[in-house]
MDAnalysis code that builds the backbone (N, CA, C; Angstrom):
import MDAnalysis as mda
import numpy as np

u = mda.Universe.empty(699, n_residues=233, atom_resindex=np.repeat(np.arange(233), 3), trajectory=True)
u.add_TopologyAttr("name", ["N", "CA", "C"] * 233)
u.add_TopologyAttr("resid", np.arange(1, 234))
u.add_TopologyAttr("resname", ["MET", "SER", "VAL", "SER", "HIS", "ALA", "PRO", "ASP", "HIS", "PRO", "LEU", "ASP", "GLN", "PRO", "ILE", "TRP", "THR", "ALA", "LEU", "THR", "THR", "THR", "GLN", "ARG", "ALA", "LEU", "ALA", "GLU", "GLY", "ASP", "GLY", "ARG", "ALA", "ARG", "ARG", "TYR", "PRO", "THR", "ALA", "MET", "THR", "PRO", "PHE", "ALA", "ASP", "MET", "PRO", "ASP", "MET", "SER", "PRO", "GLU", "SER", "PHE", "SER", "ALA", "LEU", "GLY", "ALA", "LEU", "MET", "SER", "PRO", "THR", "ASP", "ILE", "ALA", "VAL", "LEU", "PHE", "THR", "PRO", "ASP", "ALA", "VAL", "LYS", "ALA", "PRO", "GLU", "GLU", "PHE", "LYS", "VAL", "MET", "LEU", "ALA", "GLU", "THR", "GLY", "GLU", "GLN", "MET", "VAL", "GLY", "THR", "PRO", "LEU", "GLU", "THR", "SER", "ALA", "ASN", "GLY", "VAL", "ASP", "ILE", "VAL", "THR", "LEU", "GLY", "ALA", "ASP", "ASP", "ILE", "PRO", "ASP", "MET", "ILE", "GLU", "LEU", "THR", "ALA", "LEU", "THR", "LYS", "PRO", "GLY", "PRO", "PHE", "SER", "LYS", "ARG", "THR", "HIS", "GLU", "LEU", "GLY", "THR", "PHE", "LEU", "GLY", "ILE", "ARG", "VAL", "ASN", "GLY", "GLN", "LEU", "ALA", "ALA", "MET", "ILE", "GLY", "GLU", "ARG", "MET", "ARG", "PRO", "ALA", "ASN", "TYR", "THR", "GLU", "ILE", "THR", "ALA", "VAL", "CYS", "VAL", "HIS", "PRO", "SER", "HIS", "ARG", "GLY", "ARG", "GLY", "TYR", "GLY", "GLN", "MET", "LEU", "LEU", "SER", "ALA", "ILE", "SER", "ARG", "GLN", "ILE", "VAL", "SER", "ARG", "GLY", "GLU", "ILE", "PRO", "PHE", "LEU", "HIS", "VAL", "PHE", "THR", "SER", "ASN", "HIS", "SER", "ALA", "ILE", "ALA", "LEU", "TYR", "ARG", "ARG", "GLN", "GLY", "MET", "GLU", "ILE", "ARG", "ARG", "GLN", "PHE", "HIS", "VAL", "THR", "VAL", "LEU", "LYS", "LYS", "ALA", "GLU", "PRO"])
u.atoms.positions = np.array([
    [-63.563, 100.022, 18.996],
    [-62.347, 99.423, 18.614],
    [-63.081, 97.294, 18.550],
    [-62.300, 97.308, 17.324],
    [-62.635, 95.555, 17.425],
    [-61.908, 94.636, 17.991],
    [-62.826, 93.793, 17.869],
    [-61.913, 91.930, 18.566],
    [-61.533, 91.303, 17.207],
    [-60.562, 90.504, 17.560],
    [-59.977, 89.571, 16.698],
    [-60.822, 88.919, 15.429],
    [-61.321, 89.199, 14.314],
    [-61.638, 88.693, 13.989],
    [-61.170, 86.692, 14.062],
    [-60.613, 86.585, 14.486],
    [-59.748, 84.989, 14.047],
    [-59.243, 84.933, 15.624],
    [-60.002, 84.356, 16.568],
    [-60.104, 84.059, 17.676],
    [-58.686, 82.879, 17.726],
    [-58.146, 83.472, 19.086],
    [-56.636, 82.496, 18.710],
    [-57.286, 80.907, 19.469],
    [-58.448, 80.921, 20.326],
    [-58.511, 79.770, 20.693],
    [-59.899, 79.729, 20.596],
    [-60.526, 78.258, 20.629],
    [-62.052, 78.111, 20.169],
    [-62.843, 78.744, 21.023],
    [-62.260, 78.726, 22.147],
    [-63.059, 79.257, 23.390],
    [-63.225, 80.601, 23.875],
    [-62.059, 81.754, 23.019],
    [-61.986, 82.676, 22.961],
    [-63.447, 83.851, 22.786],
    [-64.312, 82.875, 21.854],
    [-65.349, 83.664, 21.215],
    [-65.899, 82.497, 21.254],
    [-66.359, 82.078, 22.139],
    [-67.497, 80.874, 22.545],
    [-68.433, 81.087, 21.528],
    [-69.372, 81.466, 21.400],
    [-70.626, 81.818, 20.968],
    [-70.452, 81.437, 19.729],
    [-69.706, 83.183, 19.132],
    [-69.208, 82.930, 17.650],
    [-68.710, 81.539, 17.125],
    [-67.705, 80.994, 17.757],
    [-67.311, 79.816, 17.284],
    [-68.166, 78.473, 17.255],
    [-68.706, 78.407, 18.315],
    [-69.695, 77.658, 18.246],
    [-71.168, 77.864, 16.966],
    [-71.429, 78.723, 16.553],
    [-72.283, 79.329, 15.609],
    [-71.707, 79.440, 13.907],
    [-70.473, 79.319, 14.141],
    [-70.012, 78.759, 12.842],
    [-69.128, 77.723, 12.719],
    [-69.253, 76.738, 13.783],
    [-68.653, 75.256, 13.363],
    [-70.029, 74.141, 14.152],
    [-69.788, 73.475, 14.997],
    [-70.538, 72.179, 15.095],
    [-72.081, 72.727, 15.006],
    [-72.300, 73.892, 15.430],
    [-74.089, 74.316, 15.608],
    [-74.345, 75.637, 14.893],
    [-73.439, 75.512, 13.628],
    [-73.713, 76.244, 12.974],
    [-74.937, 76.198, 11.586],
    [-75.319, 75.072, 11.767],
    [-76.786, 74.999, 10.929],
    [-78.064, 75.400, 12.046],
    [-78.143, 75.689, 13.427],
    [-78.529, 76.372, 14.170],
    [-78.930, 78.157, 14.300],
    [-77.789, 78.582, 13.827],
    [-77.149, 80.151, 13.462],
    [-78.400, 80.752, 12.710],
    [-79.060, 81.753, 12.969],
    [-79.620, 82.896, 12.851],
    [-78.281, 84.006, 12.616],
    [-79.166, 84.826, 11.241],
    [-77.494, 85.470, 10.851],
    [-76.902, 85.349, 9.917],
    [-75.568, 86.157, 10.182],
    [-74.557, 85.826, 8.406],
    [-73.067, 86.057, 9.372],
    [-72.117, 86.697, 8.170],
    [-71.019, 86.964, 8.559],
    [-70.848, 88.027, 9.700],
    [-71.867, 88.920, 9.814],
    [-71.648, 90.499, 10.470],
    [-72.037, 89.782, 11.810],
    [-73.009, 89.211, 12.200],
    [-73.856, 88.646, 13.779],
    [-74.843, 87.263, 13.504],
    [-74.528, 86.783, 14.317],
    [-75.181, 85.358, 14.223],
    [-75.723, 85.372, 15.726],
    [-76.548, 84.803, 16.139],
    [-77.154, 84.146, 17.396],
    [-78.251, 83.110, 17.178],
    [-78.447, 81.964, 18.124],
    [-79.468, 81.098, 18.656],
    [-80.733, 81.441, 18.219],
    [-81.342, 80.514, 17.982],
    [-82.903, 80.673, 17.990],
    [-83.609, 80.932, 19.305],
    [-83.954, 82.529, 19.599],
    [-84.528, 82.887, 20.728],
    [-85.080, 81.789, 21.473],
    [-86.342, 80.741, 21.151],
    [-86.602, 80.007, 21.860],
    [-85.569, 79.025, 22.846],
    [-84.376, 78.782, 21.929],
    [-83.469, 78.189, 22.502],
    [-82.302, 78.396, 23.783],
    [-81.784, 79.953, 23.468],
    [-81.210, 80.794, 24.452],
    [-80.891, 82.422, 23.567],
    [-80.796, 83.368, 24.438],
    [-80.833, 84.537, 23.846],
    [-79.026, 84.622, 23.437],
    [-78.324, 83.647, 23.554],
    [-77.126, 84.217, 22.867],
    [-77.002, 84.660, 21.603],
    [-75.634, 85.161, 21.536],
    [-75.622, 85.914, 20.334],
    [-74.012, 86.468, 20.507],
    [-73.656, 86.892, 19.195],
    [-72.651, 87.335, 18.783],
    [-72.222, 88.121, 17.746],
    [-70.943, 88.439, 17.645],
    [-69.801, 89.294, 16.184],
    [-68.789, 88.919, 15.946],
    [-68.300, 89.153, 14.822],
    [-66.809, 88.681, 14.761],
    [-66.297, 90.175, 14.921],
    [-66.640, 91.248, 15.585],
    [-65.686, 92.335, 15.642],
    [-67.205, 93.401, 16.486],
    [-66.706, 94.440, 17.043],
    [-67.256, 95.565, 17.784],
    [-67.666, 96.724, 16.597],
    [-67.851, 96.242, 15.474],
    [-67.666, 97.513, 14.499],
    [-69.327, 98.239, 14.561],
    [-69.607, 99.038, 14.044],
    [-70.656, 99.784, 13.567],
    [-71.529, 98.425, 13.140],
    [-71.414, 98.547, 11.927],
    [-71.518, 97.285, 11.110],
    [-72.113, 96.151, 11.721],
    [-71.247, 95.411, 12.543],
    [-71.544, 94.486, 12.949],
    [-73.033, 94.629, 14.239],
    [-72.385, 96.136, 14.878],
    [-73.817, 96.019, 15.768],
    [-75.123, 95.776, 14.940],
    [-75.006, 96.853, 13.805],
    [-76.222, 97.427, 13.245],
    [-76.861, 95.941, 12.473],
    [-76.021, 94.508, 12.277],
    [-76.781, 93.737, 12.444],
    [-77.133, 92.389, 12.998],
    [-76.633, 93.211, 13.880],
    [-77.632, 92.187, 15.643],
    [-78.329, 93.155, 15.937],
    [-78.572, 94.234, 15.468],
    [-79.932, 94.730, 15.764],
    [-80.900, 94.642, 14.835],
    [-80.464, 93.869, 13.390],
    [-81.290, 94.083, 12.202],
    [-81.823, 92.174, 12.607],
    [-81.169, 91.660, 13.808],
    [-81.475, 90.176, 14.226],
    [-82.725, 90.525, 14.987],
    [-82.871, 91.055, 15.973],
    [-83.222, 91.241, 17.186],
    [-84.816, 92.240, 16.918],
    [-85.884, 91.457, 17.832],
    [-87.145, 92.353, 17.653],
    [-86.997, 93.565, 19.094],
    [-88.182, 94.017, 19.057],
    [-88.177, 95.270, 19.935],
    [-88.097, 94.460, 21.571],
    [-88.684, 93.300, 21.293],
    [-88.325, 92.647, 22.748],
    [-87.521, 91.412, 23.111],
    [-86.597, 91.203, 22.333],
    [-85.374, 90.198, 22.474],
    [-84.622, 90.871, 23.260],
    [-83.420, 89.679, 23.734],
    [-82.287, 90.210, 24.183],
    [-81.320, 89.783, 23.695],
    [-79.858, 90.314, 23.697],
    [-78.857, 89.155, 23.277],
    [-77.881, 89.596, 24.151],
    [-77.525, 88.120, 24.589],
    [-76.290, 87.782, 25.697],
    [-75.033, 87.658, 25.044],
    [-74.209, 88.775, 25.566],
    [-72.738, 88.106, 24.742],
    [-71.611, 87.649, 25.728],
    [-71.261, 87.019, 25.767],
    [-69.445, 86.464, 26.404],
    [-68.276, 86.993, 25.533],
    [-68.048, 88.276, 25.735],
    [-66.465, 88.538, 24.916],
    [-65.971, 88.933, 25.976],
    [-64.306, 88.581, 25.530],
    [-63.131, 89.071, 25.954],
    [-62.905, 90.036, 26.358],
    [-63.339, 91.312, 25.941],
    [-63.493, 92.543, 25.628],
    [-64.653, 93.376, 26.247],
    [-65.080, 94.667, 27.727],
    [-66.050, 94.912, 27.630],
    [-66.605, 95.507, 26.219],
    [-68.076, 95.761, 26.007],
    [-68.755, 96.056, 25.563],
    [-69.141, 97.463, 25.722],
    [-69.118, 98.081, 24.142],
    [-69.749, 99.264, 24.416],
    [-70.507, 99.486, 23.276],
    [-72.033, 99.571, 23.706],
    [-72.785, 99.063, 22.538],
    [-73.036, 100.884, 22.198],
    [-73.477, 100.748, 20.994],
    [-73.996, 102.413, 20.434],
    [-75.329, 102.651, 20.842],
    [-75.841, 103.564, 20.713],
    [-76.700, 104.621, 21.351],
    [-78.331, 103.551, 20.577],
    [-78.038, 102.698, 19.952],
    [-79.521, 102.068, 19.586],
    [-80.087, 101.032, 20.307],
    [-78.810, 100.352, 21.507],
    [-78.715, 99.552, 22.163],
    [-78.890, 100.151, 23.308],
    [-79.464, 99.304, 24.703],
    [-79.937, 99.298, 25.827],
    [-78.875, 98.173, 26.615],
    [-78.583, 98.523, 27.844],
    [-77.387, 97.604, 28.291],
    [-78.266, 97.190, 29.045],
    [-78.419, 96.193, 29.209],
    [-79.698, 95.314, 30.667],
    [-79.107, 94.872, 31.984],
    [-77.579, 94.615, 31.379],
    [-76.728, 93.798, 32.288],
    [-75.549, 93.939, 31.928],
    [-74.553, 94.070, 32.981],
    [-72.944, 93.978, 32.505],
    [-71.861, 93.763, 33.234],
    [-71.782, 92.238, 33.203],
    [-70.807, 91.500, 34.481],
    [-69.684, 90.995, 33.749],
    [-68.879, 90.136, 34.627],
    [-67.898, 89.237, 34.320],
    [-67.734, 87.757, 35.000],
    [-67.953, 87.143, 33.936],
    [-67.801, 85.765, 34.166],
    [-66.360, 84.879, 34.227],
    [-66.481, 83.750, 34.783],
    [-65.348, 82.771, 34.765],
    [-65.741, 81.884, 33.393],
    [-64.825, 81.507, 32.710],
    [-64.436, 80.534, 32.230],
    [-64.016, 79.161, 32.661],
    [-64.410, 78.185, 33.080],
    [-63.712, 76.819, 33.743],
    [-63.902, 75.586, 32.820],
    [-62.460, 75.257, 32.709],
    [-62.577, 73.868, 31.809],
    [-61.649, 72.774, 32.980],
    [-62.049, 71.338, 31.791],
    [-61.691, 70.147, 32.289],
    [-62.764, 69.149, 32.487],
    [-61.963, 68.033, 32.637],
    [-63.293, 66.807, 33.346],
    [-63.443, 67.084, 35.089],
    [-64.598, 66.792, 35.132],
    [-65.095, 67.347, 36.710],
    [-64.830, 65.696, 37.067],
    [-64.360, 65.008, 38.098],
    [-64.146, 64.011, 39.174],
    [-65.106, 63.181, 38.810],
    [-64.957, 61.756, 38.537],
    [-65.555, 60.742, 38.579],
    [-66.209, 60.357, 40.065],
    [-68.077, 60.950, 39.865],
    [-68.629, 60.803, 41.483],
    [-68.886, 59.474, 41.314],
    [-69.318, 58.265, 41.778],
    [-70.583, 57.795, 41.685],
    [-71.845, 57.955, 42.640],
    [-72.756, 57.559, 41.637],
    [-74.343, 57.807, 42.015],
    [-74.741, 57.329, 43.206],
    [-74.373, 56.198, 43.679],
    [-74.790, 55.574, 44.290],
    [-75.887, 55.200, 44.723],
    [-76.472, 54.642, 43.616],
    [-77.936, 53.898, 43.778],
    [-78.848, 54.969, 43.077],
    [-78.603, 56.338, 43.021],
    [-79.544, 57.225, 42.432],
    [-79.661, 57.270, 41.073],
    [-81.011, 56.991, 40.769],
    [-81.018, 57.019, 39.113],
    [-81.196, 57.845, 38.586],
    [-80.390, 58.490, 37.836],
    [-79.695, 59.406, 36.675],
    [-80.424, 59.527, 35.427],
    [-81.680, 60.148, 35.089],
    [-82.103, 60.103, 33.534],
    [-82.210, 61.247, 32.269],
    [-82.558, 60.915, 31.359],
    [-82.433, 61.883, 30.428],
    [-83.650, 62.521, 30.606],
    [-83.461, 63.549, 30.103],
    [-84.738, 64.911, 30.536],
    [-84.941, 64.938, 28.938],
    [-86.662, 65.358, 28.721],
    [-86.765, 65.244, 27.097],
    [-87.913, 66.281, 26.784],
    [-88.471, 65.889, 25.989],
    [-90.020, 67.469, 26.183],
    [-90.917, 67.185, 27.144],
    [-90.648, 66.073, 27.557],
    [-92.258, 66.019, 28.329],
    [-91.975, 66.385, 30.091],
    [-90.513, 66.433, 30.097],
    [-89.790, 67.019, 31.410],
    [-89.696, 68.946, 31.498],
    [-90.069, 69.443, 30.216],
    [-89.872, 70.420, 29.794],
    [-90.735, 71.823, 31.145],
    [-91.919, 71.352, 31.242],
    [-92.303, 72.087, 32.207],
    [-91.528, 71.989, 33.992],
    [-91.388, 70.956, 34.498],
    [-90.598, 70.780, 35.532],
    [-89.253, 71.634, 35.305],
    [-88.467, 71.725, 33.883],
    [-87.173, 71.924, 33.875],
    [-87.148, 73.764, 34.124],
    [-88.215, 73.635, 33.618],
    [-88.507, 75.254, 33.490],
    [-89.190, 76.112, 35.115],
    [-89.680, 75.253, 35.526],
    [-89.889, 75.512, 36.993],
    [-88.299, 75.172, 38.031],
    [-87.787, 74.452, 37.416],
    [-86.685, 74.585, 38.460],
    [-85.747, 75.901, 38.338],
    [-85.024, 75.577, 36.901],
    [-84.703, 76.595, 36.403],
    [-85.110, 78.065, 37.197],
    [-86.274, 78.563, 37.233],
    [-86.945, 79.866, 37.455],
    [-86.298, 79.698, 39.002],
    [-86.546, 78.352, 39.548],
    [-86.219, 78.941, 41.338],
    [-85.175, 78.707, 41.346],
    [-83.930, 78.549, 40.522],
    [-82.755, 78.442, 41.049],
    [-81.634, 79.244, 40.221],
    [-82.334, 79.725, 39.311],
    [-81.609, 81.138, 38.252],
    [-80.516, 80.335, 37.876],
    [-80.226, 79.306, 37.122],
    [-78.837, 79.344, 36.823],
    [-77.857, 79.941, 35.440],
    [-79.006, 80.519, 34.935],
    [-79.044, 81.372, 33.296],
    [-79.863, 80.930, 32.818],
    [-80.540, 81.215, 31.550],
    [-81.736, 81.398, 30.277],
    [-81.491, 80.119, 29.948],
    [-82.905, 79.737, 30.192],
    [-83.454, 78.173, 30.017],
    [-84.812, 79.034, 29.556],
    [-85.194, 77.647, 28.395],
    [-86.780, 78.230, 27.903],
    [-87.148, 76.759, 27.081],
    [-88.214, 77.022, 26.545],
    [-88.851, 75.771, 26.400],
    [-88.001, 74.843, 24.808],
    [-87.057, 75.929, 24.646],
    [-86.233, 74.558, 23.357],
    [-84.733, 74.801, 23.873],
    [-84.606, 74.757, 25.163],
    [-82.986, 74.963, 25.125],
    [-82.541, 73.291, 24.948],
    [-83.480, 72.545, 26.128],
    [-82.734, 70.800, 25.692],
    [-82.704, 70.453, 24.316],
    [-83.423, 71.248, 23.184],
    [-82.615, 71.036, 22.216],
    [-81.581, 71.105, 22.039],
    [-80.632, 71.978, 22.488],
    [-79.143, 72.021, 22.667],
    [-78.151, 71.049, 22.517],
    [-78.602, 70.022, 23.711],
    [-77.707, 68.925, 24.178],
    [-78.566, 67.590, 24.864],
    [-77.638, 66.855, 25.421],
    [-78.298, 65.902, 26.325],
    [-78.512, 66.948, 27.607],
    [-79.549, 66.551, 27.952],
    [-80.415, 67.162, 29.743],
    [-80.429, 66.144, 30.712],
    [-80.013, 65.691, 31.756],
    [-79.623, 64.723, 32.338],
    [-80.776, 65.134, 33.875],
    [-81.163, 64.506, 34.625],
    [-82.259, 64.802, 35.859],
    [-82.405, 63.555, 36.897],
    [-82.651, 64.380, 37.989],
    [-82.600, 62.784, 39.265],
    [-84.258, 63.540, 39.864],
    [-85.074, 62.579, 39.624],
    [-86.111, 62.497, 40.152],
    [-86.054, 61.878, 41.687],
    [-86.876, 62.739, 43.068],
    [-87.061, 62.005, 43.986],
    [-88.846, 62.283, 44.168],
    [-89.501, 61.223, 44.389],
    [-90.912, 61.009, 44.370],
    [-91.705, 61.516, 43.156],
    [-90.917, 61.337, 42.435],
    [-91.924, 62.152, 41.166],
    [-91.125, 63.586, 40.990],
    [-90.806, 64.681, 41.907],
    [-90.409, 65.854, 41.649],
    [-88.835, 65.979, 41.453],
    [-89.004, 66.635, 40.193],
    [-87.190, 67.168, 39.402],
    [-86.323, 67.453, 40.753],
    [-85.515, 67.477, 41.376],
    [-84.490, 67.396, 42.157],
    [-83.372, 68.417, 41.692],
    [-82.889, 67.743, 40.943],
    [-81.766, 68.357, 40.107],
    [-81.387, 67.925, 38.546],
    [-80.844, 69.014, 38.030],
    [-80.491, 68.641, 36.353],
    [-79.231, 69.722, 35.928],
    [-78.843, 68.994, 35.076],
    [-77.740, 69.543, 34.295],
    [-77.598, 69.247, 32.576],
    [-77.279, 69.763, 31.858],
    [-77.235, 69.622, 30.502],
    [-75.954, 70.155, 29.301],
    [-76.336, 70.244, 28.192],
    [-75.641, 71.055, 27.267],
    [-76.006, 72.069, 26.386],
    [-75.481, 73.029, 25.838],
    [-75.389, 74.021, 25.719],
    [-74.293, 74.447, 24.127],
    [-73.671, 75.212, 24.601],
    [-72.681, 76.019, 23.288],
    [-71.665, 74.153, 23.044],
    [-71.415, 74.305, 21.752],
    [-70.691, 73.340, 21.189],
    [-69.033, 74.164, 20.346],
    [-68.771, 74.953, 20.936],
    [-67.424, 75.532, 19.917],
    [-66.603, 74.256, 19.364],
    [-66.491, 74.146, 18.071],
    [-65.472, 73.514, 17.763],
    [-65.596, 71.481, 18.518],
    [-64.479, 71.240, 19.684],
    [-64.549, 70.105, 19.998],
    [-64.565, 70.740, 21.785],
    [-65.230, 71.248, 21.755],
    [-65.742, 71.604, 23.655],
    [-66.867, 71.772, 23.719],
    [-67.412, 71.184, 24.814],
    [-69.118, 71.501, 24.615],
    [-69.456, 71.958, 26.115],
    [-70.031, 72.793, 26.396],
    [-70.576, 73.486, 27.532],
    [-71.497, 72.714, 28.419],
    [-70.747, 72.797, 29.893],
    [-72.276, 72.382, 31.160],
    [-72.914, 73.299, 31.483],
    [-74.381, 73.053, 31.069],
    [-75.632, 74.621, 31.480],
    [-76.174, 74.275, 32.442],
    [-77.059, 74.736, 32.894],
    [-78.160, 74.269, 33.800],
    [-78.170, 73.541, 34.775],
    [-76.539, 73.650, 35.919],
    [-76.627, 73.150, 36.710],
    [-76.903, 73.562, 38.104],
    [-78.345, 72.951, 38.472],
    [-79.035, 73.560, 39.431],
    [-79.599, 72.142, 40.209],
    [-79.758, 72.473, 41.214],
    [-80.057, 71.659, 42.718],
    [-81.506, 72.495, 43.368],
    [-82.796, 71.601, 43.235],
    [-83.803, 71.999, 44.231],
    [-83.618, 72.530, 45.570],
    [-83.486, 73.230, 46.212],
    [-83.385, 73.955, 47.749],
    [-83.802, 72.680, 48.518],
    [-84.626, 72.062, 48.045],
    [-85.330, 71.231, 49.806],
    [-84.325, 69.600, 49.198],
    [-83.294, 69.745, 48.014],
    [-82.676, 68.219, 47.652],
    [-81.122, 68.613, 47.850],
    [-80.611, 69.684, 48.424],
    [-79.342, 70.140, 48.377],
    [-78.258, 69.593, 49.762],
    [-77.468, 69.388, 49.345],
    [-76.498, 68.324, 50.696],
    [-76.451, 67.173, 49.985],
    [-76.823, 66.547, 49.163],
    [-76.990, 65.141, 49.216],
    [-75.740, 64.719, 47.699],
    [-75.266, 65.489, 47.292],
    [-74.078, 65.344, 46.178],
    [-75.134, 65.605, 44.855],
    [-76.085, 65.472, 44.510],
    [-76.872, 65.384, 43.620],
    [-76.157, 66.609, 42.334],
    [-75.552, 67.542, 42.381],
    [-74.713, 68.869, 41.651],
    [-73.578, 67.868, 41.067],
    [-72.761, 66.849, 41.992],
    [-71.334, 66.391, 42.292],
    [-71.797, 65.206, 40.725],
    [-73.095, 64.597, 41.341],
    [-73.647, 63.395, 40.628],
    [-73.365, 63.285, 38.982],
    [-74.495, 64.491, 38.861],
    [-74.564, 65.118, 37.672],
    [-73.856, 65.376, 36.597],
    [-72.761, 66.473, 37.175],
    [-71.664, 67.064, 36.203],
    [-70.558, 65.565, 35.947],
    [-70.660, 64.291, 37.190],
    [-69.553, 63.685, 36.667],
    [-70.158, 62.887, 35.285],
    [-71.843, 62.609, 35.870],
    [-72.787, 62.058, 34.221],
    [-72.666, 62.598, 33.075],
    [-72.473, 63.949, 33.277],
    [-72.518, 64.757, 31.858],
    [-71.470, 64.570, 31.576],
    [-69.787, 64.752, 32.198],
    [-69.100, 65.002, 31.661],
    [-68.570, 63.504, 31.184],
    [-68.875, 62.151, 31.392],
    [-68.672, 60.951, 30.542],
    [-69.057, 61.328, 29.390],
    [-70.371, 61.314, 29.652],
    [-70.511, 61.457, 28.005],
    [-70.186, 62.376, 27.253],
    [-69.528, 63.545, 27.484],
    [-68.842, 64.862, 26.304],
    [-67.532, 63.606, 25.899],
    [-66.631, 63.654, 27.151],
    [-65.985, 62.698, 27.047],
    [-65.417, 62.037, 25.813],
    [-66.654, 61.097, 26.254],
    [-66.390, 59.811, 25.598],
    [-67.093, 59.953, 24.097],
    [-67.339, 61.147, 23.599],
    [-67.426, 61.681, 22.206],
    [-65.851, 62.551, 22.039],
    [-65.289, 62.553, 22.458],
    [-64.372, 63.062, 22.324],
    [-64.095, 64.864, 22.382],
    [-64.851, 64.830, 23.001],
    [-65.035, 66.858, 23.304],
    [-64.171, 66.785, 24.776],
    [-64.318, 67.957, 24.919],
    [-63.804, 68.589, 26.333],
    [-64.656, 69.576, 26.919],
    [-65.405, 69.770, 28.170],
    [-66.100, 69.944, 29.304],
    [-65.523, 71.511, 29.193],
    [-66.645, 72.261, 29.619],
    [-66.324, 73.590, 30.195],
    [-67.324, 73.977, 30.340],
    [-67.236, 75.031, 31.202],
    [-69.144, 76.001, 32.009],
    [-68.193, 77.273, 32.173],
    [-69.327, 78.453, 32.124],
    [-69.198, 79.019, 32.521],
    [-70.077, 79.976, 33.967],
    [-69.322, 80.364, 34.908],
    [-69.853, 81.052, 36.110],
    [-69.723, 82.581, 36.119],
    [-70.727, 83.549, 37.139],
    [-70.056, 84.810, 37.184],
    [-69.012, 84.804, 38.448],
    [-68.496, 85.933, 38.358],
    [-67.102, 85.557, 38.872],
    [-68.060, 86.055, 40.054],
    [-69.216, 86.657, 40.644],
    [-69.487, 87.057, 41.795],
    [-69.759, 85.732, 42.248],
    [-70.098, 84.542, 41.929],
    [-70.504, 83.314, 42.685],
    [-69.446, 82.406, 42.911],
    [-68.670, 82.549, 44.085],
    [-68.051, 82.060, 44.594],
    [-68.206, 81.177, 45.015],
    [-69.264, 80.504, 45.530],
    [-69.526, 78.958, 46.056],
    [-69.344, 77.827, 45.166],
    [-69.869, 78.477, 43.700],
    [-70.517, 77.550, 42.558],
    [-68.485, 77.680, 42.186],
    [-67.853, 78.463, 41.827],
    [-66.584, 78.321, 41.515],
    [-65.419, 77.392, 42.306],
    [-65.592, 77.690, 43.452],
    [-65.118, 76.992, 44.764],
    [-65.722, 75.241, 44.337],
    [-66.877, 74.992, 44.118],
    [-67.258, 73.939, 43.502],
    [-66.495, 73.223, 42.492],
    [-66.764, 73.948, 41.961],
    [-65.959, 73.699, 39.884],
    [-64.757, 73.285, 40.517],
    [-63.642, 73.960, 41.428],
    [-62.558, 73.668, 41.381],
    [-62.591, 72.272, 41.930],
    [-63.010, 72.376, 43.333],
    [-62.721, 70.842, 43.564],
    [-63.489, 69.552, 43.364],
    [-64.201, 70.187, 41.952],
    [-64.368, 68.806, 41.335],
    [-63.254, 68.583, 40.409],
    [-62.160, 69.391, 39.922],
    [-61.307, 69.455, 39.055],
    [-60.721, 70.494, 37.811],
    [-62.161, 71.655, 38.028],
    [-61.971, 72.118, 36.892],
    [-61.506, 73.424, 36.552],
    [-60.650, 74.454, 36.324],
    [-60.059, 75.355, 36.433],
    [-60.565, 76.317, 35.583],
    [-60.153, 77.790, 36.374],
    [-60.206, 78.931, 35.510],
    [-59.558, 79.072, 34.125],
    [-60.191, 79.096, 33.006],
    [-59.387, 79.639, 31.852],
    [-58.890, 81.055, 31.562],
    [-59.830, 81.924, 32.088],
    [-60.323, 82.955, 31.508],
    [-61.226, 83.945, 32.107],
    [-61.435, 84.884, 32.201],
    [-62.590, 85.725, 32.575],
    [-62.774, 86.513, 31.404],
    [-64.526, 86.596, 31.008],
    [-65.241, 87.378, 30.140],
    [-66.061, 88.546, 30.302],
    [-66.674, 88.976, 29.260],
    [-67.671, 89.978, 30.073],
    [-69.309, 89.363, 29.294],
    [-69.761, 89.477, 30.335],
    [-71.084, 89.010, 30.337],
    [-71.990, 90.470, 29.894],
    [-73.030, 90.633, 28.600],
    [-73.364, 91.792, 28.350],
    [-75.095, 91.236, 27.978],
    [-75.764, 92.000, 28.662],
    [-77.409, 91.676, 27.911],
    [-77.698, 92.804, 27.223],
    [-77.735, 93.086, 26.094],
    [-78.324, 94.597, 25.073],
    [-80.224, 94.095, 24.845],
    [-80.485, 94.984, 24.830],
    [-81.737, 94.802, 24.448],
    [-81.850, 96.819, 23.771],
    [-82.364, 96.424, 22.212],
    [-82.928, 97.237, 21.320],
    [-82.969, 98.975, 22.210],
    [-82.708, 99.647, 22.331],
    [-83.134, 100.899, 23.163],
    [-84.634, 101.306, 21.976],
    [-85.429, 102.069, 23.295],
    [-86.862, 102.342, 22.518],
    [-86.789, 103.697, 21.469],
    [-87.262, 103.759, 20.433],
    [-87.391, 104.741, 19.457],
    [-87.630, 105.932, 20.237],
])
């Protein structure tokens, strides 16, 4: 069964929309399957779930690659793929409440910060993050005595929406409001460009969902998050 070729809303197929609109210059693939460069993010999508589209997706992948799909319907992958993960996530939209930084210095992160960003995301596991993820948008951080204590960034950009990603705080620096400060700061930048903030969070992450709701974001819809790898011959 195939999904709609023309999503009713830009966020109904956020990966496909991003790779055919604002971030189309980054896209690898064609009209049957597209993905981001794997050094940026393993996200990929197809306009439908036809055998031809799955074949095109497989052609883009090496034996070690994974493809992460965000889809409205559950993915029934053909036998040439192995399902590594199949969970649900919530898509949340809205502008988080403005939060004062209270004298905390929020800095823009760049190439020199990559080792610290990878270390923090490996520790806190907010989602896929690799050496070129920061090229997808603005990334902000808070350092305490030189240590990267918290960070946040931008990832997918479907049409006039921008996804907030990599929301993470080092365990030894939690309880200081750094997450709320960074949510506020990145959202102000997104809104100033005339775009709308949104994010994704696993359905099982009740504490994060509650935090985002307290900050003024609302659940728009639920998605199926599927991680695929090519099956061994």
